[in-house]
N, C-alpha and C positions, 0 to 999 in steps of 0.2 A: 415394488418389485426390483427396482434398481439397487436399492440398498441391500436387499436379500442376496442379490447376486454377488455383492461385494464382500459378503460375510467371511468366506474362507481367506480372502486377502487380508482382511482386518485381523483376523486371528493370528495369521503368520507374522504380520508386522508388529503386533503387540507382544509377541512371545518374549522379546528381549527387554521389555519394559520392567524396571525394578519393581518389587512388591511394595515399595514405599510410595510409589507414584499413585495419586488419586485422579489426576487428569493428564492427558497427553495431547500435544499438538503434533500431527503428522504433516510436515511441510514438503511438498513435492517440488524439488528443484527442476526435475525434467519437465513438469508442467509449465513453469515459468520460462524455461528455455523454448519450449514449444510455442508459448504465446508471444514470445519475442520475435521468433521466426515468422509466425503468422502475421504479426503486425508489420514486420519489414516487407513482407510480400505484398501488402496492400498500400504501400506508400508510393507516391510518384517517383519517377526515376531520379536518383541522386539524393533523395531525402533520407536522412538517418535518424536513429533513435537516441535520444538523451534520456536515460532511464531515471525515473524518480524513485529514489530509495530512502527518502526522509522518513522520520518517525519509525526508525528501526525497520525500514522496508515495510511500512504499514503493519508493523507488529510481528512480521514473519522472521526477522533476523537479518540485519543489514549486511553483516559480514558474509554469511552464507549465500544470500541472494545476490549481492553485488559480485561476488567471486564466480558464481554460476553464470551470471550475465556476461561477465568479462570473458569467461571461457567460451561463450557462444559468439563473441565478436563485438560486444558493446564496448565502447571507449569513453562515453560521456555519462556522468552520473550526477544527479541533482539531490542536494540536501537543503534543509531549511536554515540550520544554524551552524555556527562555527565549530562548536564542540562535536557535532555530528560529522562535519568534515574531517576533523583531526582524527577521529576514530576510524572513519572510512579509509583515510590515507594509510593507516596501519595495516588494513586488510588489502588495500590495492596499492603497493609500493612501486608500481610500474610507471615508467616515464610517460607512456602513451595513454594512461588513464587520467582523464580530466575530471575534476570535481568542482561543480558550481555550487556556490553558497548563496541561497536566495536572500538572506538578511542583509547581505552587503557588508561594507567595512564600517563597523561601529568604532567609536573613538577609542583609541588605544589597542586596537586589534590588528593593526597593520602587520605586525611581525608574524602573527599566526598564519596569515595567508602566504607570506613570503617563505617562512621556514617549512611549512607543510605542503607547499606547492598546491594551494587552493586558488580558486578563481572567484573573486567576489562578483556578485550580481548588484551593480550599483543602482540604487533606487531613488536618489535625489541628488541635487546639485552639490550639497555639502559633502556627500560621499565621493562624488566625482573629484571635487577639489581635494579632499583628504587623500585619495589614492594617487592623484596626480602629484601632489607634493611629496608623497612617500616614494614614488617612482623616481622623482628628481633626486631625492636624498640618496637613493640606492644607485643612482646613475644607470638605471636599467629601464628597458621598455617592458613593463609588466602586463600580464593579461587581465582583461576585465570584460564583463558583460553589462549591457545597459538594459534596464527593465522599463518599459513604457506602460503607463496607465492608459489603457484605451477604453475604460468604462467599468472596471471592477471597483475602483475607488477604495483600494486596500493599501497598496504601495506602488511605487513607480513614478517615473517623471511624467509630470502633466504636459500637455501640449505647449503651454506657455514656457515651461522649463526647457523643453526640447528646442524651441526657437532660440532661447538664450544660449543653451549648450552648443548649438550649431555654430554660433558666432564666436565661441570660446575655443577656437581650433587649437591653440597652444596647449590647453589642458588635455584635450582628447589625444594629441599627438604623444603625450608622455606614456600612454599605455597602448597595448595591442587590443583592438576591439574584436574579441573572439565571436561575439554573437549579440544580436538585439532581440529581446523577447518581450512578450506581453502574455496576458492570461485571460481566457474567455470566462465570462460570468455565468452564461446560460447554455453552454454547449450540450448539456443533457436534454435540452429541448430543441430538436433539430429545426423546427419551424419558428423559433423565436427570432424576431427581427434584430435583436440586439447582437446576435452572432455576426451578421453581415455589417452592421454599424461599427462594431469593434474592428473588423477586418479592414474596413475602409480607413478608419482612423490610423490603424497600424501601417497601412500602405502609405499614407501621407507622411507619417514619421520617418519611414524608411527612405523616402525621397529627400528629406531634409538632412538626415544624419549621414555620416560617412558610410560608405558601403561596407557591409558585413553580413555574414550568414544570419538568417532570420529564423525565429521559432515562435509560433503562435498557439498551435493545437495541443491541448492536453488529451487525456484518453478519449473522452467523448468527442472532442474536436476533430479527431482523425476522421470520424464517420461523416463529417460535414462536406468532405470532398477534397480534391487535390489543391483547390485554391487556398485551403487552410494549412497545407502541409509545409510549404516553403522549404528550407534547408534542413530543418530538424523538426521533430515532434517530441513531446514530453509525456509519454504514457507512464502511468503509475498503476492505477486500478486495473487497466487492461492487461498489463503484464502479469498481474496476480490472478486474472481470470474472472473478474467480477464486474467489469464495466458493461454498461448498456445505456445508449446505443454503442455499437462497436462493429468494425468490419468482421463478417462471419462470426457473429457473437456466439452462435451455437457450436462453433468449433474451438472456442476458448476452453482451456482446461482449468478447473479450480485447483488452487495450489495448497489449500490447507483443509484438513478435517480434524475436528476436535472429539476426543473420547473422554468419557467420564466413568470412573469405576463405580459399580453398585456397592454401596457401603452397608446397606441394610435393606431387607425386604420384610414388610409387616402387613398385618390385616388391619383394616379400619372399619368400624361399624357405622350404620346410618346415624347421622347427627354429629359425628365426630368432626372437629375442625382441624385444618392443616395449616401450619406455618404461622408466622407473625401476624397478629391482629385478625387472625381467623378469617382471612379473606376467601377461604374455600371451605365449604361444608359438604361432607359425604351425604348423598341422599339414598344411597344403596350400599351394600357391602363392597368394599374395595380392597385390592391389594396395591400397596404403595412401595415404590423403591426410592431410597435416599441415594443421590449421586454426590460424589465427592468433588463438587465444583460449585462455584457461586459467583456473585458479582465481583469478588476480589480477583477472579480469573477471567473477567470480561463478559460473563453472562449477565446482561443487563437486567436490573430490577424491573424495567418496563415490560420484560417478557413474563413477568409473574402472571399465572393463569392464562397465558397465551402460547400458542405455538406448540411444538412437540419435539421429542428426540426420537431416535430409532434404537430399538433393541432387537437384535436378530432380524433386522429388516422390517420390523413392525412398528408402527407409530405409537408413541407413548406420550399422551398429553402432559404438559407441565401444569402442575396444580400448586396452589398456594403461593406465598410470597417467596421469591428467590432471596436467600440470605447470603451473608458474606462467603461462606465456605461450602454451603450445601444447597441443593434444590431437590424437589420431589416430583415424581412422575407417577401417573396412573398406569399400572402394569396389569390391571385386572384381566385383560384380554390376551395377555402374552403368556405362552406356555412356560411352566416353571423350569423346564429344561433349558430355556433360553435366558431366563431371568432369575439370577441367583447372585448371592454375594460374591464379588470378584469378577462377575461378568461385566461387559463394557456397554455403555450407551454411546450412541453417535450423534454428534451435533454437526450441522452444516455439511452433510455428505455431498451436496451438489451446489453449484453456483446459484441456481434458482432458489434453493432452499435458504441459503444465506441472505439473498435478496428479500425473500418473503419474511424471514425472521426480522431483518432490519426494518421492514415496513411495519410489522406488528409492534416493534419497539419504538415506532415513530421517529426513526433516524435513517441513516444511510449506511451501506456496507462499509464505508470508510471507518465509521465509528466502531462497528462491531469488530473489525479486524484490528484496529489500533488499540482497542481496549483489552485485547487478550491477555496481556500481562506476561510476567516472566516466571510465575510460580509453577506452572504446569511443566511436566517433562516434555522435551522436544526431540523429535526424531526427524532427521533430514534424509531424504533420498540422495543418491549420489548423482552429481551433475556430470553432464557429458562435455568433454573437451571439444572445442572446435577443431575440425580436421586440420592437421598440420600445426596446431598451436600447442607447444610444449611449455609455454611460460607459466602455466598454472595447472595444478593437479585437481582432480575431482574432489569435491567436498564430501567428507565422510559422514556417515550416520553418527550422531552424538546423542 
């Protein structure tokens, strides 16, 4: 029912899509800004948001998303790798926009951080030494963040390293310690004892290291309570509308809807097989629609013969194996007036639908979003500028 009510809006939004487009991503920057404000309202006093926009803002477009968040007041942004940071700086050339790079200072990359005004997240003693020596070479106090491994065992300073670093005051004094961070491994499980164990390790590290703003909670970690908020939180999936658990999760707004053009409608007889390797066989007469979207566009092959899309607000089951460029759906029960060549099918119309489809695919919403790719036509809503902020204009539909 919810999808049917959205029908007229969809038709209006899709009117400007070129006839050459076979799939469309509608990215709602207003929704991302709404989720940012909703998140900020549920943080403890004084806590701020460092927005995670790595992996092209989880596949939604780093330039447009970061600019929309900046317009809403966000000033700290997190990416994974140096090249992401360089691209983001081109979109956010403002002096008050801080960009943290999680991978830290790899050998030979010092000048990228210096020239592009990026802040490295230092993950081991070798990186600390490398950045300290570079700061001395430049005769400047350069910014840096320390990443503490509290139990993720992926990257970050071990507790033994922290003890050694705390005694190497000379190195730490060569840069400005902007933040101390860690990462929760099981924050999606609110009752998992690892969450509190990691927080306690983080607390011990903070007492040993020089005083600096602290950041522990990712999106799910925010829902663990104010003890996990510290000075900053680092939401990613929550800002895009798909995190759970999350404060007021039902008030989050999904930020992307995917549309696929119907390329062909055909009748299939009993016994006829569908798609590669004949994984689906019709047992009755069927009407089938071929959609111009496939796994090259992020519709995972694991969804073959699972889940559904919507056409005119009515569910159409996915049948057969999803191929690179096309997928088929059963439209037998959908009126022909709604289901014809050039009509549109809708994927992921709600946050819960995307979560359900991720479950059917045996993965997480993160993977569905980051797999969406760049082949589909993209349409962005216009972002709202923060009251009194004239430093950035609204992001236009493209």
